[in-house]
C-alpha positions as a printed Julia matrix, in Angstrom:
472×3 Matrix{Float64}:
 374.78    2.25  102.32
 372.83    1.63  105.51
 373.72    5.13  106.71
 372.55    6.66  103.41
 369.32    4.67  103.55
 368.74    5.77  107.14
 369.29    9.41  106.17
 366.92    9.06  103.22
 364.11    7.82  105.44
 364.38   10.98  107.52
 364.12   13.36  104.55
 360.75   14.23  103.05
 360.17   15.17   99.43
 359.2    18.8    99.81
 357.88   21.4    97.37
 360.75   23.36   95.85
 358.8    26.63   96.04
 355.69   28.0    97.66
 354.28   28.99   94.29
 350.72   29.8    95.38
 351.6    32.27   98.13
 352.5    35.2    95.87
 349.1    35.26   94.18
 347.36   34.9    97.55
 349.35   37.83   98.87
 348.22   39.94   95.88
 344.58   39.03   96.53
 344.99   40.07  100.17
 346.75   43.34   99.24
 344.0    44.3    96.8
 341.34   43.58   99.43
 343.18   45.75  101.97
 343.59   48.58   99.45
 339.9    48.43   98.46
 338.9    48.62  102.12
 341.1    51.67  102.71
 339.73   53.45   99.64
 336.15   52.65  100.61
 336.71   54.37  103.98
 337.85   57.68  102.48
 335.52   60.67  102.58
 334.17   60.71   99.95
 334.84   57.02   99.29
 337.07   56.25   96.31
 335.59   52.75   96.07
 331.89   52.05   96.46
 331.51   50.87  100.08
 330.16   47.4   100.72
 330.02   44.99  103.63
 332.66   42.74  102.08
 335.12   45.64  101.78
 334.84   46.27  105.49
 336.99   43.19  106.16
 340.18   44.0   104.28
 342.03   44.83  107.49
 341.84   41.17  108.54
 344.61   40.3   106.08
 347.23   42.3   107.99
 347.56   39.62  110.72
 347.82   37.07  107.92
 350.82   38.99  106.57
 352.63   38.36  109.87
 351.8    34.66  109.68
 352.8    34.55  106.01
 356.22   36.11  106.58
 356.96   33.73  109.46
 355.77   30.72  107.45
 357.87   31.55  104.38
 361.07   32.32  106.32
 360.73   29.2   108.46
 359.98   27.05  105.41
 362.96   28.5   103.54
 365.31   27.68  106.42
 364.05   24.21  107.31
 363.3    22.88  103.84
 367.04   22.87  103.11
 367.69   20.51  106.02
 366.93   16.83  106.54
 363.97   16.17  108.79
 366.26   14.8   111.49
 367.83   18.25  111.84
 364.65   19.86  113.14
 362.71   16.99  114.65
 361.73   17.19  118.29
 364.67   14.91  119.15
 367.31   17.04  117.44
 367.51   19.5   120.32
 367.63   22.34  117.83
 371.43   22.12  117.86
 371.81   22.55  114.12
 369.71   25.74  114.26
 371.76   27.57  116.87
 372.73   31.08  115.77
 374.87   33.96  116.95
 373.81   37.55  117.55
 375.72   38.62  114.45
 373.88   36.07  112.3
 370.52   37.23  113.63
 371.41   40.86  112.93
 372.53   40.0   109.39
 369.34   38.05  108.78
 367.17   40.96  109.93
 369.27   43.45  107.95
 368.76   41.54  104.71
 365.03   41.24  105.34
 364.81   44.97  106.03
 366.73   45.75  102.86
 364.08   43.84  100.93
 361.33   46.25  102.03
 362.82   49.58  103.11
 363.87   51.34   99.86
 360.38   51.22   98.34
 358.85   52.11  101.68
 361.13   55.15  102.15
 360.31   56.3    98.62
 356.58   56.05   99.39
 357.07   58.23  102.49
 358.81   60.82  100.3
 355.91   60.72   97.85
 353.44   61.16  100.71
 355.43   64.18  101.93
 355.35   65.72   98.45
 351.65   64.98   98.25
 351.08   66.91  101.49
 353.16   69.8   100.19
 351.22   69.95   96.93
 347.91   69.82   98.84
 349.06   72.65  101.1
 348.72   70.61  104.27
 352.3    70.6   105.54
 351.14   72.56  108.54
 349.52   69.39  109.84
 352.75   67.39  109.58
 354.35   66.29  112.83
 358.12   66.14  112.52
 358.25   63.5   115.24
 355.83   61.32  113.27
 357.9    61.73  110.1
 361.12   60.85  111.9
 359.62   57.84  113.66
 358.23   56.54  110.38
 361.53   56.9   108.54
 363.17   55.01  111.42
 360.37   52.39  111.34
 359.52   53.08  114.96
 355.94   54.31  114.57
 354.33   51.06  115.74
 356.26   51.31  119.02
 355.06   54.85  119.78
 351.31   55.17  120.5
 351.45   58.96  120.17
 352.83   58.73  116.62
 351.32   55.58  115.08
 348.22   57.27  113.68
 350.02   60.44  112.61
 352.34   58.76  110.11
 352.33   59.84  106.46
 351.85   56.2   105.47
 349.77   54.89  108.39
 348.89   51.64  106.63
 352.6    50.67  106.61
 352.76   50.32  110.39
 353.12   46.53  110.17
 356.59   46.95  108.61
 357.65   48.67  111.84
 356.18   45.83  113.88
 357.67   42.92  111.95
 361.36   43.88  112.09
 361.79   42.82  115.77
 360.37   39.42  114.83
 362.97   39.1   112.09
 365.7    39.92  114.59
 364.47   37.17  116.92
 363.41   34.75  114.16
 366.34   32.34  114.21
 366.45   32.27  118.01
 362.72   31.52  118.21
 363.12   28.87  115.51
 365.81   27.07  117.48
 363.47   26.98  120.49
 360.38   25.87  118.58
 362.13   23.02  116.76
 362.98   21.49  120.14
 359.26   20.97  120.79
 357.38   17.84  119.88
 354.62   18.18  117.31
 351.93   17.55  119.93
 353.3    20.4   122.02
 353.39   22.68  118.98
 349.77   21.78  118.21
 348.77   22.75  121.75
 350.75   25.96  121.4
 348.92   26.75  118.15
 345.57   26.25  119.89
 346.59   28.46  122.8
 347.92   31.26  120.63
 344.87   31.2   118.35
 342.57   31.52  121.36
 344.37   34.55  122.83
 342.36   37.22  120.92
 339.09   35.52  121.86
 340.05   35.26  125.51
 341.21   38.88  125.73
 338.5    40.57  123.67
 335.44   38.36  124.15
 335.73   36.17  127.25
 337.38   38.8   129.47
 334.9    41.62  128.63
 332.04   39.15  129.11
 333.42   38.26  132.54
 333.82   41.92  133.47
 330.27   42.76  132.42
 331.15   44.91  129.4
 328.01   45.44  127.29
 327.68   43.22  124.23
 329.14   43.3   121.54
 332.19   44.36  123.61
 333.2    47.21  121.31
 334.58   49.42  124.09
 337.44   50.4   121.78
 335.12   52.07  119.23
 335.01   55.31  121.24
 338.64   56.04  120.33
 338.85   58.96  117.84
 341.42   58.7   115.07
 344.77   60.31  116.0
 343.7    60.87  119.6
 346.01   60.1   122.52
 344.18   62.16  125.15
 343.27   59.36  127.56
 344.68   56.09  128.79
 341.95   54.31  126.86
 343.19   55.95  123.65
 346.73   54.82  124.41
 345.51   51.28  125.09
 343.49   51.12  121.87
 346.36   52.48  119.76
 348.72   50.04  121.44
 346.44   47.1   120.71
 346.07   48.22  117.11
 349.75   48.73  116.33
 352.26   47.69  118.99
 354.48   44.7   118.03
 353.89   43.08  121.42
 350.29   42.32  120.45
 351.16   40.62  117.15
 353.98   38.35  118.25
 351.57   35.42  118.7
 350.65   35.63  115.01
 354.27   35.44  113.91
 354.85   32.43  116.18
 351.73   30.78  114.73
 353.21   31.12  111.23
 356.48   29.55  112.38
 354.71   26.66  114.11
 352.58   25.97  111.04
 355.68   25.71  108.86
 357.37   23.3   111.29
 354.31   21.05  111.51
 353.83   21.2   107.75
 357.39   20.1   106.99
 357.3    17.38  109.62
 353.98   15.8   108.63
 352.17   17.21  105.59
 354.63   17.24  102.69
 353.9    13.74  101.39
 350.4    12.61  102.35
 348.49   15.54  103.83
 345.03   14.8   105.27
 342.0    15.82  103.23
 341.36   19.03  105.16
 344.96   20.2   104.63
 345.02   19.1   101.01
 341.91   21.19  100.35
 342.81   23.87  102.86
 342.98   26.79  100.42
 339.49   26.42   98.98
 337.98   25.53  102.36
 339.52   28.54  104.1
 338.67   30.93  101.28
 335.11   29.66  101.44
 334.95   30.13  105.2
 336.45   33.61  105.02
 334.05   34.58  102.21
 331.11   33.59  104.43
 332.43   35.68  107.33
 333.04   38.63  105.0
 329.63   38.43  103.3
 327.14   37.34  105.99
 326.57   39.89  108.79
 325.09   37.19  111.01
 328.51   35.5   111.2
 330.28   38.62  112.44
 331.9    37.87  115.81
 331.65   40.26  118.77
 334.35   42.93  119.02
 335.07   42.01  115.42
 337.23   44.96  114.37
 339.83   44.54  117.08
 339.34   40.79  117.45
 340.0    40.0   113.78
 342.77   42.58  113.6
 344.6    40.67  116.34
 344.09   37.26  114.78
 340.55   36.21  115.54
 340.44   34.5   112.15
 343.84   32.82  112.6
 342.46   29.24  112.42
 340.99   29.87  108.95
 344.0    31.87  107.8
 346.39   29.22  109.12
 344.49   26.56  107.19
 344.85   28.78  104.13
 348.64   28.8   104.53
 348.8    25.02  104.79
 346.49   24.51  101.81
 348.47   26.93   99.67
 351.72   25.23  100.69
 350.36   21.84   99.56
 349.18   23.52   96.36
 346.8    20.8    95.17
 343.25   22.1    95.54
 341.55   24.23   92.84
 342.19   27.57   94.56
 345.88   26.78   95.1
 346.3    25.51   91.52
 344.79   28.75   90.2
 347.18   30.84   92.28
 350.11   28.73   91.07
 349.56   29.72   87.44
 352.64   31.51   86.02
 350.76   34.72   85.17
 349.28   34.88   88.68
 352.7    34.25   90.21
 354.19   37.04   88.11
 351.53   39.54   89.15
 351.7    38.35   92.74
 355.38   39.26   92.97
 354.34   42.94   92.93
 351.87   42.7    95.83
 354.17   44.63   98.16
 354.28   47.61   95.79
 350.49   47.48   95.43
 350.1    47.72   99.19
 352.66   50.52   99.54
 351.44   52.8    96.71
 347.67   52.51   97.07
 347.17   56.13   98.19
 349.79   57.73   95.95
 348.31   56.17   92.82
 344.89   57.46   93.85
 346.18   61.03   93.49
 347.32   60.22   89.94
 343.96   58.76   88.99
 342.0    61.72   87.65
 338.54   60.64   86.52
 335.1    62.22   86.36
 333.54   59.26   88.13
 332.92   59.41   91.87
 334.69   56.09   92.42
 337.72   54.47   90.84
 337.27   51.95   88.05
 339.33   49.03   86.73
 341.85   51.45   85.27
 342.94   52.5    88.75
 343.83   48.94   89.7
 345.76   48.44   86.47
 347.62   51.7    87.1
 348.34   50.63   90.69
 349.84   47.32   89.58
 351.84   49.11   86.86
 353.28   51.61   89.34
 354.1    48.74   91.68
 355.98   47.0    88.87
 358.0    50.11   88.04
 358.77   50.77   91.69
 359.91   47.23   92.39
 362.25   47.18   89.38
 363.64   50.73   89.53
 363.8    51.35   93.28
 363.46   48.23   95.39
 365.57   45.81   93.35
 368.62   48.09   92.83
 368.65   49.48   96.38
 368.1    46.18   98.18
 371.73   45.23   97.59
 373.29   45.15  101.1
 376.11   47.57  100.26
 373.82   50.03   98.51
 371.29   49.74  101.31
 374.0    50.46  103.89
 374.87   53.74  102.13
 371.17   54.61  101.9
 370.74   54.09  105.63
 373.69   56.34  106.41
 372.26   59.14  104.31
 368.77   58.76  105.77
 370.12   58.68  109.32
 372.03   61.93  108.73
 368.95   63.58  107.22
 366.65   62.46  110.05
 369.04   63.62  112.76
 369.5    66.97  111.0
 365.72   67.47  110.81
 365.27   66.63  114.47
 368.07   68.94  115.61
 367.04   71.87  113.42
 363.34   71.67  114.28
 364.12   71.46  118.0
 365.43   75.05  117.82
 362.33   76.48  116.12
 360.04   78.42  118.48
 356.4    77.42  118.68
 355.36   80.85  117.38
 357.2    80.25  114.13
 355.66   76.79  113.83
 352.2    78.35  114.16
 353.0    80.89  111.46
 354.24   78.18  109.09
 351.1    76.18  109.81
 348.88   79.13  108.91
 350.92   80.0   105.84
 351.05   76.52  104.31
 347.54   75.34  105.17
 345.17   76.21  102.36
 341.61   77.17  103.19
 339.4    75.96  100.36
 336.57   78.32  101.36
 338.65   81.48  101.7
 342.29   81.73  100.67
 342.26   85.41  101.65
 341.14   84.38  105.12
 344.03   81.96  105.36
 346.5    84.71  104.37
 344.95   87.09  106.88
 345.35   84.44  109.55
 348.97   84.0   108.53
 349.58   87.75  108.86
 347.92   87.79  112.27
 350.03   84.85  113.42
 353.32   86.33  112.2
 355.67   85.7   115.14
 357.86   88.23  116.86
 360.84   85.97  116.26
 360.52   86.71  112.54
 359.4    90.35  112.69
 361.91   92.22  114.84
 359.81   95.15  116.03
 361.71   98.11  117.49
 365.24   98.03  118.75
 366.8    99.66  115.69
 366.29  100.55  112.08
 367.12   97.06  110.83
 364.2    95.6   112.74
 361.76   98.18  111.36
 362.98   97.59  107.79
 362.52   93.81  108.15
 359.08   94.41  109.66
 358.13   96.67  106.73
 359.41   94.23  104.09
 357.5    91.3   105.53
 354.33   93.33  105.76
 354.69   94.49  102.16
 355.14   90.93  100.94
 352.27   89.51  102.95
 349.94   92.35  102.07
 350.75   91.82   98.39
 349.91   88.14   98.73
 346.72   89.05  100.54
 345.68   91.51   97.85
 346.44   88.99   95.11
 344.31   86.37   96.85
């Protein structure tokens, strides 16, 4: 009995589920999507200052994933198993267990993601812009490597999905990092949280200030989209996408979950108890008041400059007691929130389905987006996320990707140029585009001279292309 009583005193009463996080993730996904659509030319959503901040939720997604996975693992254990005095022994893992953990996490996102890449490819084909497609970018995206390759990150068919490429290495190392972090005392973890949260400010504000960079330290703004011409371009693309520069955010999410389960599950302090509404209020002020915009804000906030507010949001939502958290815990909000991943993935594809006379999308677009997300999650993601089914899917995709890479490596550049001219539509002059395609017809296709067969092939191709030209 004494042993049972001792064990009971080391186990907190914890929430069974993080009910408010799904709705919060949907809010964040909708904000990100609205920001992307507002940046299109012409904008699909009426631009506003508030919509310029949607990108700041992407670092929160890293923190959110780490928080949920850490919470799920530790909440099943007694507090004594992951206290600072436990030595992390009960959390030791093997390489095989880490690989299995990452594989299951990847299976929960990849099928819907791969389907969205296919849709984006078909969208390019229908728009006649396949000539602009880089095979290397397509292959790297299907392999979820685009965030690691600065030359490909901005050329992906689904560029907004780069964070999926970045987060998989964290999943592989998650259990190992967790075993290390649980060995630390809470005071040490608090200091680590402060240090990690200050990194973006030190690197993007304090360092440029010290080096004499002109205020507001937006040296990165000169980088053109899809450019990798200079070392500065490579550095900017690396800072924007490379997993190395987002690891601190994932560790912050893990640390927050450890501290929360150690100290805040029973009697959280007032600021934690009301963390959701306080953090939403603070973020709303930053998003709405230009005077509160920090220097180097686009890169700073992308790399976690708002991590203190967003970390407080996680803790407040986990407690689930303030008005904002209670609203997000409502069953209907939880149900809709479960489709937030599909909303994020399909935001551009649904835009092509939304045919309206208005210049900007209306409420119907958002309802259609959520509906498509629901269908995709139930018909694609859920069935294919089974480990065995996902294994077969990976084998097929690997074979297809390798075949594409091998075949395209044998295609001469002249033929690539001809395909580019042929399949790129010129809205101002389709006849001009066909003429350009005829002019760019490569010798590798038209075998001039050297026998009657070559002349016949030359004549046939010219007849076909001239007919297309005349029809245009």
